[in-house]
PDB file of N, CA, C and O in Angstrom:
ATOM      1  N   MET A   1       0.839  -1.172   0.000  1.00  0.00           N
ATOM      2  CA  MET A   1       0.000   0.000   0.000  1.00  0.00           C
ATOM      3  C   MET A   1       0.891   1.245   0.000  1.00  0.00           C
ATOM      4  O   MET A   1       1.746   1.400   0.872  1.00  0.00           O
ATOM      5  N   SER A   2       0.693   2.108  -0.956  1.00  0.00           N
ATOM      6  CA  SER A   2       1.534   3.299  -1.049  1.00  0.00           C
ATOM      7  C   SER A   2       0.991   4.427  -0.167  1.00  0.00           C
ATOM      8  O   SER A   2      -0.142   4.383   0.311  1.00  0.00           O
ATOM      9  N   HIS A   3       1.817   5.407   0.022  1.00  0.00           N
ATOM     10  CA  HIS A   3       1.449   6.539   0.880  1.00  0.00           C
ATOM     11  C   HIS A   3       0.250   7.302   0.323  1.00  0.00           C
ATOM     12  O   HIS A   3      -0.619   7.707   1.095  1.00  0.00           O
ATOM     13  N   GLU A   4       0.177   7.508  -0.976  1.00  0.00           N
ATOM     14  CA  GLU A   4      -0.916   8.266  -1.592  1.00  0.00           C
ATOM     15  C   GLU A   4      -2.273   7.601  -1.369  1.00  0.00           C
ATOM     16  O   GLU A   4      -3.277   8.287  -1.177  1.00  0.00           O
ATOM     17  N   SER A   5      -2.305   6.285  -1.394  1.00  0.00           N
ATOM     18  CA  SER A   5      -3.580   5.595  -1.224  1.00  0.00           C
ATOM     19  C   SER A   5      -4.056   5.616   0.231  1.00  0.00           C
ATOM     20  O   SER A   5      -5.255   5.510   0.487  1.00  0.00           O
ATOM     21  N   VAL A   6      -3.140   5.751   1.172  1.00  0.00           N
ATOM     22  CA  VAL A   6      -3.504   5.774   2.582  1.00  0.00           C
ATOM     23  C   VAL A   6      -3.870   7.189   3.032  1.00  0.00           C
ATOM     24  O   VAL A   6      -4.738   7.354   3.890  1.00  0.00           O
ATOM     25  N   TRP A   7      -3.227   8.207   2.470  1.00  0.00           N
ATOM     26  CA  TRP A   7      -3.384   9.583   2.933  1.00  0.00           C
ATOM     27  C   TRP A   7      -4.835  10.056   2.855  1.00  0.00           C
ATOM     28  O   TRP A   7      -5.348  10.608   3.828  1.00  0.00           O
ATOM     29  N   ASN A   8      -5.497   9.856   1.739  1.00  0.00           N
ATOM     30  CA  ASN A   8      -6.896  10.258   1.572  1.00  0.00           C
ATOM     31  C   ASN A   8      -7.786   9.033   1.454  1.00  0.00           C
ATOM     32  O   ASN A   8      -8.601   8.931   0.537  1.00  0.00           O
ATOM     33  N   SER A   9      -7.623   8.100   2.393  1.00  0.00           N
ATOM     34  CA  SER A   9      -8.319   6.828   2.260  1.00  0.00           C
ATOM     35  C   SER A   9      -9.760   6.865   2.764  1.00  0.00           C
ATOM     36  O   SER A   9     -10.535   5.956   2.468  1.00  0.00           O
ATOM     37  N   ARG A  10     -10.131   7.893   3.515  1.00  0.00           N
ATOM     38  CA  ARG A  10     -11.516   7.951   3.984  1.00  0.00           C
ATOM     39  C   ARG A  10     -12.125   9.298   3.600  1.00  0.00           C
ATOM     40  O   ARG A  10     -11.413  10.299   3.516  1.00  0.00           O
ATOM     41  N   PRO A  11     -13.412   9.328   3.370  1.00  0.00           N
ATOM     42  CA  PRO A  11     -14.048  10.576   2.934  1.00  0.00           C
ATOM     43  C   PRO A  11     -14.102  11.615   4.052  1.00  0.00           C
ATOM     44  O   PRO A  11     -14.215  11.266   5.227  1.00  0.00           O
ATOM     45  N   ARG A  12     -14.021  12.883   3.684  1.00  0.00           N
ATOM     46  CA  ARG A  12     -14.103  13.993   4.634  1.00  0.00           C
ATOM     47  C   ARG A  12     -15.451  14.682   4.452  1.00  0.00           C
ATOM     48  O   ARG A  12     -15.564  15.651   3.702  1.00  0.00           O
ATOM     49  N   ASN A  13     -16.470  14.176   5.141  1.00  0.00           N
ATOM     50  CA  ASN A  13     -17.812  14.719   5.008  1.00  0.00           C
ATOM     51  C   ASN A  13     -18.211  15.602   6.178  1.00  0.00           C
ATOM     52  O   ASN A  13     -19.201  16.327   6.089  1.00  0.00           O
ATOM     53  N   TYR A  14     -17.463  15.556   7.269  1.00  0.00           N
ATOM     54  CA  TYR A  14     -17.782  16.337   8.455  1.00  0.00           C
ATOM     55  C   TYR A  14     -16.486  16.610   9.198  1.00  0.00           C
ATOM     56  O   TYR A  14     -15.474  15.952   8.955  1.00  0.00           O
ATOM     57  N   GLY A  15     -16.515  17.573  10.097  1.00  0.00           N
ATOM     58  CA  GLY A  15     -15.347  17.909  10.894  1.00  0.00           C
ATOM     59  C   GLY A  15     -14.473  18.952  10.226  1.00  0.00           C
ATOM     60  O   GLY A  15     -14.794  19.463   9.153  1.00  0.00           O
ATOM     61  N   LYS A  16     -13.356  19.261  10.885  1.00  0.00           N
ATOM     62  CA  LYS A  16     -12.461  20.304  10.393  1.00  0.00           C
ATOM     63  C   LYS A  16     -11.866  19.982   9.031  1.00  0.00           C
ATOM     64  O   LYS A  16     -11.633  20.884   8.226  1.00  0.00           O
ATOM     65  N   GLY A  17     -11.622  18.724   8.771  1.00  0.00           N
ATOM     66  CA  GLY A  17     -11.003  18.339   7.506  1.00  0.00           C
ATOM     67  C   GLY A  17     -11.893  18.536   6.300  1.00  0.00           C
ATOM     68  O   GLY A  17     -11.403  18.567   5.171  1.00  0.00           O
ATOM     69  N   SER A  18     -13.185  18.669   6.513  1.00  0.00           N
ATOM     70  CA  SER A  18     -14.101  18.812   5.386  1.00  0.00           C
ATOM     71  C   SER A  18     -14.302  20.262   4.974  1.00  0.00           C
ATOM     72  O   SER A  18     -14.864  20.528   3.912  1.00  0.00           O
ATOM     73  N   ARG A  19     -13.847  21.214   5.806  1.00  0.00           N
ATOM     74  CA  ARG A  19     -14.081  22.632   5.527  1.00  0.00           C
ATOM     75  C   ARG A  19     -12.774  23.331   5.191  1.00  0.00           C
ATOM     76  O   ARG A  19     -11.740  23.049   5.797  1.00  0.00           O
ATOM     77  N   SER A  20     -12.820  24.244   4.224  1.00  0.00           N
ATOM     78  CA  SER A  20     -11.635  25.008   3.867  1.00  0.00           C
ATOM     79  C   SER A  20     -12.041  26.402   3.419  1.00  0.00           C
ATOM     80  O   SER A  20     -13.210  26.664   3.137  1.00  0.00           O
ATOM     81  N   CYS A  21     -11.072  27.279   3.358  1.00  0.00           N
ATOM     82  CA  CYS A  21     -11.292  28.658   2.925  1.00  0.00           C
ATOM     83  C   CYS A  21     -11.705  28.654   1.462  1.00  0.00           C
ATOM     84  O   CYS A  21     -11.128  27.930   0.650  1.00  0.00           O
ATOM     85  N   ARG A  22     -12.702  29.461   1.126  1.00  0.00           N
ATOM     86  CA  ARG A  22     -13.180  29.496  -0.255  1.00  0.00           C
ATOM     87  C   ARG A  22     -12.239  30.255  -1.179  1.00  0.00           C
ATOM     88  O   ARG A  22     -12.388  30.179  -2.399  1.00  0.00           O
ATOM     89  N   VAL A  23     -11.267  30.990  -0.624  1.00  0.00           N
ATOM     90  CA  VAL A  23     -10.320  31.744  -1.445  1.00  0.00           C
ATOM     91  C   VAL A  23      -9.037  30.948  -1.664  1.00  0.00           C
ATOM     92  O   VAL A  23      -8.627  30.716  -2.801  1.00  0.00           O
ATOM     93  N   CYS A  24      -8.403  30.529  -0.556  1.00  0.00           N
ATOM     94  CA  CYS A  24      -7.076  29.909  -0.665  1.00  0.00           C
ATOM     95  C   CYS A  24      -7.056  28.425  -0.310  1.00  0.00           C
ATOM     96  O   CYS A  24      -6.003  27.794  -0.399  1.00  0.00           O
ATOM     97  N   LYS A  25      -8.180  27.857   0.086  1.00  0.00           N
ATOM     98  CA  LYS A  25      -8.315  26.435   0.449  1.00  0.00           C
ATOM     99  C   LYS A  25      -7.559  26.051   1.715  1.00  0.00           C
ATOM    100  O   LYS A  25      -7.332  24.864   1.954  1.00  0.00           O
ATOM    101  N   HIS A  26      -7.161  27.030   2.536  1.00  0.00           N
ATOM    102  CA  HIS A  26      -6.506  26.774   3.814  1.00  0.00           C
ATOM    103  C   HIS A  26      -7.551  26.249   4.796  1.00  0.00           C
ATOM    104  O   HIS A  26      -8.703  26.681   4.752  1.00  0.00           O
ATOM    105  N   THR A  27      -7.173  25.327   5.680  1.00  0.00           N
ATOM    106  CA  THR A  27      -8.159  24.730   6.581  1.00  0.00           C
ATOM    107  C   THR A  27      -8.086  25.276   8.001  1.00  0.00           C
ATOM    108  O   THR A  27      -9.032  25.092   8.767  1.00  0.00           O
ATOM    109  N   ALA A  28      -6.997  25.939   8.379  1.00  0.00           N
ATOM    110  CA  ALA A  28      -6.857  26.441   9.748  1.00  0.00           C
ATOM    111  C   ALA A  28      -7.320  27.893   9.839  1.00  0.00           C
ATOM    112  O   ALA A  28      -7.240  28.638   8.862  1.00  0.00           O
ATOM    113  N   GLY A  29      -7.802  28.288  11.006  1.00  0.00           N
ATOM    114  CA  GLY A  29      -8.227  29.668  11.236  1.00  0.00           C
ATOM    115  C   GLY A  29      -9.447  30.057  10.435  1.00  0.00           C
ATOM    116  O   GLY A  29      -9.549  31.191   9.967  1.00  0.00           O
ATOM    117  N   LEU A  30     -10.370  29.134  10.271  1.00  0.00           N
ATOM    118  CA  LEU A  30     -11.531  29.348   9.408  1.00  0.00           C
ATOM    119  C   LEU A  30     -12.628  30.117  10.135  1.00  0.00           C
ATOM    120  O   LEU A  30     -12.983  29.780  11.264  1.00  0.00           O
ATOM    121  N   ILE A  31     -13.162  31.146   9.489  1.00  0.00           N
ATOM    122  CA  ILE A  31     -14.285  31.917  10.023  1.00  0.00           C
ATOM    123  C   ILE A  31     -15.536  31.421   9.331  1.00  0.00           C
ATOM    124  O   ILE A  31     -15.740  31.669   8.142  1.00  0.00           O
ATOM    125  N   ARG A  32     -16.380  30.714  10.085  1.00  0.00           N
ATOM    126  CA  ARG A  32     -17.588  30.115   9.516  1.00  0.00           C
ATOM    127  C   ARG A  32     -18.828  30.947   9.785  1.00  0.00           C
ATOM    128  O   ARG A  32     -19.878  30.695   9.194  1.00  0.00           O
ATOM    129  N   LYS A  33     -18.727  31.930  10.664  1.00  0.00           N
ATOM    130  CA  LYS A  33     -19.886  32.731  11.039  1.00  0.00           C
ATOM    131  C   LYS A  33     -20.452  33.434   9.810  1.00  0.00           C
ATOM    132  O   LYS A  33     -19.705  33.883   8.941  1.00  0.00           O
ATOM    133  N   TYR A  34     -21.756  33.523   9.749  1.00  0.00           N
ATOM    134  CA  TYR A  34     -22.500  34.092   8.618  1.00  0.00           C
ATOM    135  C   TYR A  34     -22.196  33.353   7.317  1.00  0.00           C
ATOM    136  O   TYR A  34     -22.355  33.915   6.233  1.00  0.00           O
ATOM    137  N   ASP A  35     -21.761  32.100   7.418  1.00  0.00           N
ATOM    138  CA  ASP A  35     -21.432  31.272   6.257  1.00  0.00           C
ATOM    139  C   ASP A  35     -20.354  31.916   5.384  1.00  0.00           C
ATOM    140  O   ASP A  35     -20.410  31.830   4.158  1.00  0.00           O
ATOM    141  N   LEU A  36     -19.365  32.569   6.027  1.00  0.00           N
ATOM    142  CA  LEU A  36     -18.272  33.198   5.281  1.00  0.00           C
ATOM    143  C   LEU A  36     -17.314  32.158   4.719  1.00  0.00           C
ATOM    144  O   LEU A  36     -16.952  32.210   3.544  1.00  0.00           O
ATOM    145  N   ASN A  37     -16.901  31.208   5.565  1.00  0.00           N
ATOM    146  CA  ASN A  37     -15.940  30.171   5.189  1.00  0.00           C
ATOM    147  C   ASN A  37     -14.672  30.769   4.588  1.00  0.00           C
ATOM    148  O   ASN A  37     -14.229  30.376   3.508  1.00  0.00           O
ATOM    149  N   LEU A  38     -14.094  31.738   5.322  1.00  0.00           N
ATOM    150  CA  LEU A  38     -12.827  32.357   4.948  1.00  0.00           C
ATOM    151  C   LEU A  38     -11.828  32.132   6.070  1.00  0.00           C
ATOM    152  O   LEU A  38     -12.199  32.156   7.244  1.00  0.00           O
ATOM    153  N   CYS A  39     -10.561  31.912   5.721  1.00  0.00           N
ATOM    154  CA  CYS A  39      -9.550  31.852   6.768  1.00  0.00           C
ATOM    155  C   CYS A  39      -9.306  33.276   7.256  1.00  0.00           C
ATOM    156  O   CYS A  39      -9.678  34.238   6.584  1.00  0.00           O
ATOM    157  N   ARG A  40      -8.685  33.409   8.418  1.00  0.00           N
ATOM    158  CA  ARG A  40      -8.545  34.732   9.023  1.00  0.00           C
ATOM    159  C   ARG A  40      -7.671  35.658   8.187  1.00  0.00           C
ATOM    160  O   ARG A  40      -7.882  36.871   8.198  1.00  0.00           O
ATOM    161  N   GLN A  41      -6.696  35.118   7.464  1.00  0.00           N
ATOM    162  CA  GLN A  41      -5.845  35.951   6.627  1.00  0.00           C
ATOM    163  C   GLN A  41      -6.630  36.517   5.447  1.00  0.00           C
ATOM    164  O   GLN A  41      -6.514  37.702   5.135  1.00  0.00           O
ATOM    165  N   CYS A  42      -7.421  35.682   4.797  1.00  0.00           N
ATOM    166  CA  CYS A  42      -8.226  36.145   3.661  1.00  0.00           C
ATOM    167  C   CYS A  42      -9.319  37.093   4.126  1.00  0.00           C
ATOM    168  O   CYS A  42      -9.686  38.016   3.398  1.00  0.00           O
ATOM    169  N   PHE A  43      -9.849  36.880   5.337  1.00  0.00           N
ATOM    170  CA  PHE A  43     -10.862  37.789   5.861  1.00  0.00           C
ATOM    171  C   PHE A  43     -10.298  39.193   6.020  1.00  0.00           C
ATOM    172  O   PHE A  43     -10.972  40.172   5.703  1.00  0.00           O
ATOM    173  N   ARG A  44      -9.074  39.296   6.507  1.00  0.00           N
ATOM    174  CA  ARG A  44      -8.463  40.624   6.658  1.00  0.00           C
ATOM    175  C   ARG A  44      -8.279  41.305   5.310  1.00  0.00           C
ATOM    176  O   ARG A  44      -8.421  42.523   5.207  1.00  0.00           O
ATOM    177  N   GLU A  45      -7.966  40.532   4.278  1.00  0.00           N
ATOM    178  CA  GLU A  45      -7.775  41.111   2.948  1.00  0.00           C
ATOM    179  C   GLU A  45      -9.096  41.499   2.300  1.00  0.00           C
ATOM    180  O   GLU A  45      -9.176  42.532   1.635  1.00  0.00           O
ATOM    181  N   LYS A  46     -10.124  40.696   2.482  1.00  0.00           N
ATOM    182  CA  LYS A  46     -11.380  40.872   1.746  1.00  0.00           C
ATOM    183  C   LYS A  46     -12.486  41.559   2.541  1.00  0.00           C
ATOM    184  O   LYS A  46     -13.548  41.835   1.982  1.00  0.00           O
ATOM    185  N   SER A  47     -12.273  41.846   3.830  1.00  0.00           N
ATOM    186  CA  SER A  47     -13.361  42.349   4.670  1.00  0.00           C
ATOM    187  C   SER A  47     -13.917  43.683   4.182  1.00  0.00           C
ATOM    188  O   SER A  47     -15.123  43.911   4.277  1.00  0.00           O
ATOM    189  N   LYS A  48     -13.082  44.553   3.670  1.00  0.00           N
ATOM    190  CA  LYS A  48     -13.559  45.845   3.168  1.00  0.00           C
ATOM    191  C   LYS A  48     -14.475  45.642   1.964  1.00  0.00           C
ATOM    192  O   LYS A  48     -15.497  46.318   1.842  1.00  0.00           O
ATOM    193  N   ASP A  49     -14.119  44.720   1.081  1.00  0.00           N
ATOM    194  CA  ASP A  49     -14.939  44.433  -0.100  1.00  0.00           C
ATOM    195  C   ASP A  49     -16.274  43.802   0.289  1.00  0.00           C
ATOM    196  O   ASP A  49     -17.293  44.051  -0.356  1.00  0.00           O
ATOM    197  N   ILE A  50     -16.266  42.984   1.345  1.00  0.00           N
ATOM    198  CA  ILE A  50     -17.489  42.324   1.797  1.00  0.00           C
ATOM    199  C   ILE A  50     -18.418  43.329   2.471  1.00  0.00           C
ATOM    200  O   ILE A  50     -19.638  43.197   2.382  1.00  0.00           O
ATOM    201  N   GLY A  51     -17.852  44.335   3.147  1.00  0.00           N
ATOM    202  CA  GLY A  51     -18.666  45.350   3.802  1.00  0.00           C
ATOM    203  C   GLY A  51     -18.577  45.346   5.311  1.00  0.00           C
ATOM    204  O   GLY A  51     -19.436  45.924   5.977  1.00  0.00           O
ATOM    205  N   PHE A  52     -17.554  44.706   5.875  1.00  0.00           N
ATOM    206  CA  PHE A  52     -17.371  44.702   7.321  1.00  0.00           C
ATOM    207  C   PHE A  52     -16.627  45.956   7.748  1.00  0.00           C
ATOM    208  O   PHE A  52     -15.642  46.348   7.122  1.00  0.00           O
ATOM    209  N   ASN A  53     -17.102  46.581   8.817  1.00  0.00           N
ATOM    210  CA  ASN A  53     -16.429  47.723   9.423  1.00  0.00           C
ATOM    211  C   ASN A  53     -16.046  47.354  10.836  1.00  0.00           C
ATOM    212  O   ASN A  53     -16.785  46.656  11.530  1.00  0.00           O
ATOM    213  N   LYS A  54     -14.890  47.826  11.259  1.00  0.00           N
ATOM    214  CA  LYS A  54     -14.412  47.553  12.604  1.00  0.00           C
ATOM    215  C   LYS A  54     -14.906  48.656  13.528  1.00  0.00           C
ATOM    216  O   LYS A  54     -14.649  49.834  13.282  1.00  0.00           O
ATOM    217  N   GLU A  55     -15.615  48.282  14.592  1.00  0.00           N
ATOM    218  CA  GLU A  55     -16.119  49.248  15.563  1.00  0.00           C
ATOM    219  C   GLU A  55     -15.087  49.411  16.667  1.00  0.00           C
ATOM    220  O   GLU A  55     -14.630  48.429  17.253  1.00  0.00           O
ATOM    221  N   LYS A  56     -14.727  50.643  16.942  1.00  0.00           N
ATOM    222  CA  LYS A  56     -13.695  50.929  17.921  1.00  0.00           C
ATOM    223  C   LYS A  56     -14.291  51.821  19.002  1.00  0.00           C
ATOM    224  O   LYS A  56     -14.909  52.838  18.687  1.00  0.00           O
ATOM    225  N   GLN A  57     -14.116  51.457  20.270  1.00  0.00           N
ATOM    226  CA  GLN A  57     -14.655  52.252  21.372  1.00  0.00           C
ATOM    227  C   GLN A  57     -13.551  53.085  21.996  1.00  0.00           C
ATOM    228  O   GLN A  57     -12.441  52.603  22.219  1.00  0.00           O
ATOM    229  N   ASP A  58     -13.872  54.349  22.275  1.00  0.00           N
ATOM    230  CA  ASP A  58     -12.943  55.154  23.050  1.00  0.00           C
ATOM    231  C   ASP A  58     -13.217  54.933  24.536  1.00  0.00           C
ATOM    232  O   ASP A  58     -14.064  54.108  24.880  1.00  0.00           O
ATOM    233  N   GLY A  59     -12.545  55.628  25.401  1.00  0.00           N
ATOM    234  CA  GLY A  59     -12.682  55.424  26.838  1.00  0.00           C
ATOM    235  C   GLY A  59     -14.043  55.782  27.385  1.00  0.00           C
ATOM    236  O   GLY A  59     -14.399  55.327  28.472  1.00  0.00           O
ATOM    237  N   GLU A  60     -14.825  56.588  26.665  1.00  0.00           N
ATOM    238  CA  GLU A  60     -16.123  57.041  27.161  1.00  0.00           C
ATOM    239  C   GLU A  60     -17.277  56.182  26.674  1.00  0.00           C
ATOM    240  O   GLU A  60     -18.432  56.492  26.965  1.00  0.00           O
ATOM    241  N   GLY A  61     -17.001  55.124  25.950  1.00  0.00           N
ATOM    242  CA  GLY A  61     -18.053  54.235  25.470  1.00  0.00           C
ATOM    243  C   GLY A  61     -18.613  54.620  24.119  1.00  0.00           C
ATOM    244  O   GLY A  61     -19.548  53.981  23.637  1.00  0.00           O
ATOM    245  N   ASN A  62     -18.060  55.655  23.493  1.00  0.00           N
ATOM    246  CA  ASN A  62     -18.509  56.044  22.157  1.00  0.00           C
ATOM    247  C   ASN A  62     -17.835  55.168  21.116  1.00  0.00           C
ATOM    248  O   ASN A  62     -16.658  54.827  21.240  1.00  0.00           O
ATOM    249  N   GLU A  63     -18.594  54.808  20.088  1.00  0.00           N
ATOM    250  CA  GLU A  63     -18.053  53.949  19.041  1.00  0.00           C
ATOM    251  C   GLU A  63     -17.751  54.764  17.804  1.00  0.00           C
ATOM    252  O   GLU A  63     -18.500  55.674  17.448  1.00  0.00           O
ATOM    253  N   GLU A  64     -16.657  54.438  17.153  1.00  0.00           N
ATOM    254  CA  GLU A  64     -16.354  55.035  15.865  1.00  0.00           C
ATOM    255  C   GLU A  64     -16.001  53.905  14.911  1.00  0.00           C
ATOM    256  O   GLU A  64     -15.319  52.952  15.290  1.00  0.00           O
ATOM    257  N   ALA A  65     -16.464  54.014  13.683  1.00  0.00           N
ATOM    258  CA  ALA A  65     -16.268  52.944  12.711  1.00  0.00           C
ATOM    259  C   ALA A  65     -14.977  53.183  11.947  1.00  0.00           C
ATOM    260  O   ALA A  65     -14.725  54.285  11.459  1.00  0.00           O
ATOM    261  N   THR A  66     -14.170  52.150  11.848  1.00  0.00           N
ATOM    262  CA  THR A  66     -12.993  52.174  10.991  1.00  0.00           C
ATOM    263  C   THR A  66     -13.079  50.965  10.086  1.00  0.00           C
ATOM    264  O   THR A  66     -13.759  49.989  10.402  1.00  0.00           O
ATOM    265  N   GLU A  67     -12.396  51.029   8.972  1.00  0.00           N
ATOM    266  CA  GLU A  67     -12.428  49.912   8.033  1.00  0.00           C
ATOM    267  C   GLU A  67     -11.270  48.977   8.325  1.00  0.00           C
ATOM    268  O   GLU A  67     -10.189  49.417   8.717  1.00  0.00           O
ATOM    269  N   TYR A  68     -11.498  47.688   8.134  1.00  0.00           N
ATOM    270  CA  TYR A  68     -10.440  46.707   8.337  1.00  0.00           C
ATOM    271  C   TYR A  68      -9.325  46.950   7.338  1.00  0.00           C
ATOM    272  O   TYR A  68      -9.571  47.377   6.210  1.00  0.00           O
ATOM    273  N   GLY A  69      -8.112  46.679   7.753  1.00  0.00           N
ATOM    274  CA  GLY A  69      -6.981  46.756   6.848  1.00  0.00           C
ATOM    275  C   GLY A  69      -6.393  48.144   6.719  1.00  0.00           C
ATOM    276  O   GLY A  69      -5.360  48.296   6.067  1.00  0.00           O
ATOM    277  N   ASN A  70      -7.000  49.172   7.311  1.00  0.00           N
ATOM    278  CA  ASN A  70      -6.481  50.519   7.187  1.00  0.00           C
ATOM    279  C   ASN A  70      -5.805  51.009   8.460  1.00  0.00           C
ATOM    280  O   ASN A  70      -5.392  52.167   8.525  1.00  0.00           O
ATOM    281  N   GLU A  71      -5.683  50.168   9.460  1.00  0.00           N
ATOM    282  CA  GLU A  71      -5.036  50.577  10.689  1.00  0.00           C
ATOM    283  C   GLU A  71      -3.529  50.542  10.494  1.00  0.00           C
ATOM    284  O   GLU A  71      -3.002  49.685   9.785  1.00  0.00           O
ATOM    285  N   ASP A  72      -2.850  51.471  11.124  1.00  0.00           N
ATOM    286  CA  ASP A  72      -1.393  51.448  11.142  1.00  0.00           C
ATOM    287  C   ASP A  72      -0.975  50.765  12.432  1.00  0.00           C
ATOM    288  O   ASP A  72      -1.150  51.320  13.517  1.00  0.00           O
ATOM    289  N   TRP A  73      -0.429  49.574  12.321  1.00  0.00           N
ATOM    290  CA  TRP A  73      -0.047  48.815  13.500  1.00  0.00           C
ATOM    291  C   TRP A  73       1.289  49.316  13.992  1.00  0.00           C
ATOM    292  O   TRP A  73       2.238  49.445  13.219  1.00  0.00           O
ATOM    293  N   GLN A  74       1.364  49.597  15.265  1.00  0.00           N
ATOM    294  CA  GLN A  74       2.599  50.073  15.861  1.00  0.00           C
ATOM    295  C   GLN A  74       2.977  49.150  16.999  1.00  0.00           C
ATOM    296  O   GLN A  74       2.123  48.686  17.754  1.00  0.00           O
ATOM    297  N   ASP A  75       4.259  48.893  17.110  1.00  0.00           N
ATOM    298  CA  ASP A  75       4.743  48.005  18.177  1.00  0.00           C
ATOM    299  C   ASP A  75       5.079  48.788  19.412  1.00  0.00           C
ATOM    300  O   ASP A  75       5.501  48.210  20.413  1.00  0.00           O
TER     301      ASP A  75
END
C-alpha cells in the first residue's frame, strides 16, 4: 500500500477536515460565522470588499467605525 492511497483513504464529510477557505483552500483559522468560510488571513484582505467595518470604542463608550486593513499597526 503506497502513501498516496492511505493519505486520503476515507471521505471527509464532516469535521475540520471537510471545511476550507473558499479563497485559498486553507483549513486552519476558518471563520464560519455568517457562512463566510474564509480563513482569518483572507478575511483581513477581503473584509472591506465584503462590507465589514471595525467598531472601535474610546474610553467614554462612544463607538467610531474604521475599516479593516487601514489601521497602522505600531509596536
